[in-house]
Structures are given as structure tokens and as C-alpha cells.
C-alpha positions in Angstrom: -7.4 43.2 -31.2 -7.7 44.2 -27.5 -9.9 42.1 -25.3 -13.1 43.7 -24.1 -13.7 44.3 -20.4 -16.1 41.3 -20.3 -13.5 39.0 -22.0 -10.8 40.2 -19.5 -13.2 39.4 -16.5 -13.9 36.0 -18.0 -10.2 35.3 -18.4 -9.6 36.0 -14.7 -12.4 33.6 -13.8 -11.0 30.9 -16.1 -7.6 31.3 -14.6 -8.8 30.7 -11.0 -11.1 27.9 -12.1 -8.0 26.2 -13.7 -5.9 26.8 -10.6 -8.6 25.1 -8.6 -8.8 22.2 -11.1 -5.1 21.7 -10.9 -5.3 21.6 -7.1 -8.0 18.9 -7.4 -6.0 16.9 -9.9 -3.1 16.9 -7.4 -5.4 15.9 -4.5 -6.7 13.0 -6.5 -3.3 11.5 -7.1 -2.2 12.2 -3.5 -5.2 10.6 -2.0 -5.3 7.6 -4.3 -1.6 7.0 -3.5 -2.4 7.2 0.2 -5.4 4.9 -0.2 -3.2 2.2 -1.8 -0.5 2.6 0.9 -3.0 2.5 3.8 -4.6 -0.6 2.3 -1.2 -2.2 2.0 -0.4 -1.3 5.7 -3.7 -3.0 6.6 -5.6 0.2 7.7 -8.6 -0.7 5.6 -11.1 1.7 7.1 -8.8 4.7 6.6 -8.0 3.5 3.1 -11.7 3.3 2.2 -12.4 6.8 3.5 -9.5 8.3 1.6 -10.6 6.5 -1.5 -14.1 8.1 -1.2 -12.5 11.5 -0.6 -10.4 11.0 -3.8 -13.6 10.3 -5.6 -15.1 13.6 -4.2 -12.0 15.4 -5.6 -12.6 13.7 -9.0 -16.1 15.1 -9.0 -14.8 18.6 -8.0 -12.2 18.5 -10.8 -15.0 17.6 -13.3 -17.2 20.4 -11.9 -14.5 22.9 -12.5 -13.8 21.6 -16.0 -17.5 21.7 -16.9 -17.7 25.4 -15.7 -14.5 26.3 -17.6 -16.0 24.7 -20.8 -19.3 26.6 -20.2 -17.5 29.9 -20.4 -15.4 28.8 -23.4 -12.1 28.1 -21.6 -9.9 25.1 -21.8 -9.6 23.0 -18.6 -6.0 22.2 -17.5 -5.0 18.5 -17.3 -1.8 19.3 -15.2 -1.9 18.8 -11.5 -0.7 21.8 -9.3 2.1 19.7 -7.9 3.4 16.2 -7.7 2.0 13.9 -5.1 4.1 13.0 -2.1 4.6 9.2 -2.0 5.7 6.8 0.7 4.1 8.5 3.7 3.6 6.6 6.9 0.2 6.6 8.7 1.4 9.1 11.3 2.2 11.6 8.5 -0.7 11.2 6.1 -3.5 12.8 8.2 -1.5 15.9 9.3 -0.4 16.3 5.7 -3.9 16.0 4.4 -5.5 18.3 6.9 -3.0 21.0 5.9 -3.7 20.3 2.2 -7.4 20.8 2.8 -6.9 23.8 5.0 -4.8 25.5 2.3 -7.3 24.5 -0.4 -10.2 26.1 1.6 -8.1 29.3 1.9 -7.2 29.4 -1.8 -10.8 28.6 -2.9 -12.1 31.5 -0.7 -9.7 33.8 -2.5 -10.8 32.4 -5.9 -14.4 32.9 -5.0 -13.7 36.6 -4.4 -12.1 36.8 -7.9 -15.2 35.3 -9.4 -17.4 37.7 -7.4 -15.3 40.7 -8.4 -15.6 39.7 -12.0 -19.3 39.2 -12.0 -19.5 35.4 -12.2 -22.1 34.4 -9.7 -22.4 30.8 -11.0 -18.7 30.2 -10.3 -19.1 31.8 -6.9 -21.8 29.2 -6.1 -19.6 26.4 -7.4 -16.8 27.5 -5.1 -19.2 27.8 -2.2 -20.4 24.2 -2.7 -17.0 22.8 -3.1 -15.6 24.7 -0.1 -18.3 23.1 2.0 -17.2 19.7 0.9 -13.5 20.5 1.4 -14.4 21.5 5.0 -15.9 18.1 5.6 -12.7 16.5 4.3 -10.6 18.8 6.5 -12.6 17.9 9.6 -12.1 14.1 8.9 -8.4 14.4 8.4 -7.9 16.8 11.3 -9.9 14.5 13.7 -7.9 11.4 12.7 -4.7 13.4 13.0 -5.8 14.4 16.5 -6.6 10.8 17.5 -3.2 9.6 16.2 -1.4 12.4 18.1 -3.3 11.7 21.4 -3.8 8.0 21.3 -1.0 6.8 19.0 -0.6 3.1 18.6 -3.7 2.3 20.6 -5.9 4.1 18.1 -4.1 2.6 15.1 -4.4 -0.9 16.5 -8.2 -0.5 16.5 -8.2 0.2 12.8 -5.6 -2.3 11.7 -7.2 -5.2 9.9 -10.4 -3.4 9.0 -12.0 -3.8 5.6 -11.1 -1.3 2.8 -14.3 -2.1 0.9 -16.3 1.1 0.1 -19.3 -0.7 -1.1 -19.0 1.0 -4.5 -20.1 -1.0 -7.5 -18.2 -0.5 -10.7 -19.9 2.5 -12.5 -17.6 2.9 -15.4 -18.6 3.0 -19.0 -18.4 -0.7 -19.6 -20.6 -1.5 -16.6 -23.2 1.0 -17.7 -23.2 -0.4 -21.2 -23.8 -3.9 -19.8 -26.7 -2.5 -17.7 -28.2 -0.7 -20.7 -27.6 2.7 -19.0 -25.0 4.2 -21.4 
């Protein structure tokens, strides 16, 4: 049986939502790997900020999955690409600013697909997430610029800083113990 026009439009929206989710899953693994490496290199402040950005990306991945489920799709669990491991501090921030810039560009295109296919809720979702990705881009690009202009002087100021993010454990077990689950 042929799909109705409405079903075809919905399928196009699910496709771009899943592409975006796959991009978020890749970003999560990329940023967590960088977080661990920066912490090991004793750049705690940078590690903490990338960890928080990874958590933002986890939230984005879940937002996309929830929207996909709302419109009766199946969220992907496969990342868009493998993460790049073993990056040095001079490489991480230019890599990440390009990743975020490419993500913003792709999401703007995905937003247009949603708009063309009559899904204003997914359009709003992309608008919200694009705003947050822009904040990530600005952070990565600013650090990249500082490293390029100030080099070792800038990095020396960050070396030895704490990687604590102040986050308490908010997993299932902790919520059970607090009577919240």
C-alpha cells in the first residue's frame, strides 16, 4: 500500500531528526573522550566545560529521540561517525568549533525540511537546539582563538585547575535513595 502524502512528509521529518540524533550521539562520545583527556593533561577547567557541553548534547539527543517517538518513528542509536581520539589540547578546540559550526549549518537545513513538511514542533525543537549549539561554538571558537594568539601562556593559566563541575549524581540509584524516582 502506498504511503499517503502525510506519511511521506512525516518520514522526511523522522529522517532528519534521526540524522540530528546521530550527530548528537557522535558529539557526546567525542566530547566525553576529550573531557577525559583534558583532565588527564591537567586542564581541569577545560575538561569540566567540555563535560557540561557533552551533557547538553545528551539532552539534545534525548529531545530528538522523544520527538521521533511522538511521531511514531524509531530513534537511531548509531552515532553519525566515530569519535577522534588522542587529540592534543591545541587541536581539540579548532576541531570542536568546526564540528559545532557544521552542526549548526546541518540543523538549519534540517529545520527547513521540517518546515517544508509542515512540522512546526520539530522546527521549534531545531531552533532551540541551534541556539544552544551556537553557545557551544562560541566557547570552542574563543578558546581556539586564545590558544592561537597566546599559546603556552594561556594554557599555563589553565593547567592545574579543577575539573569539578559541581554536579551531584542524578542517576536512577541516587533518585531512588532520595525518594524521587
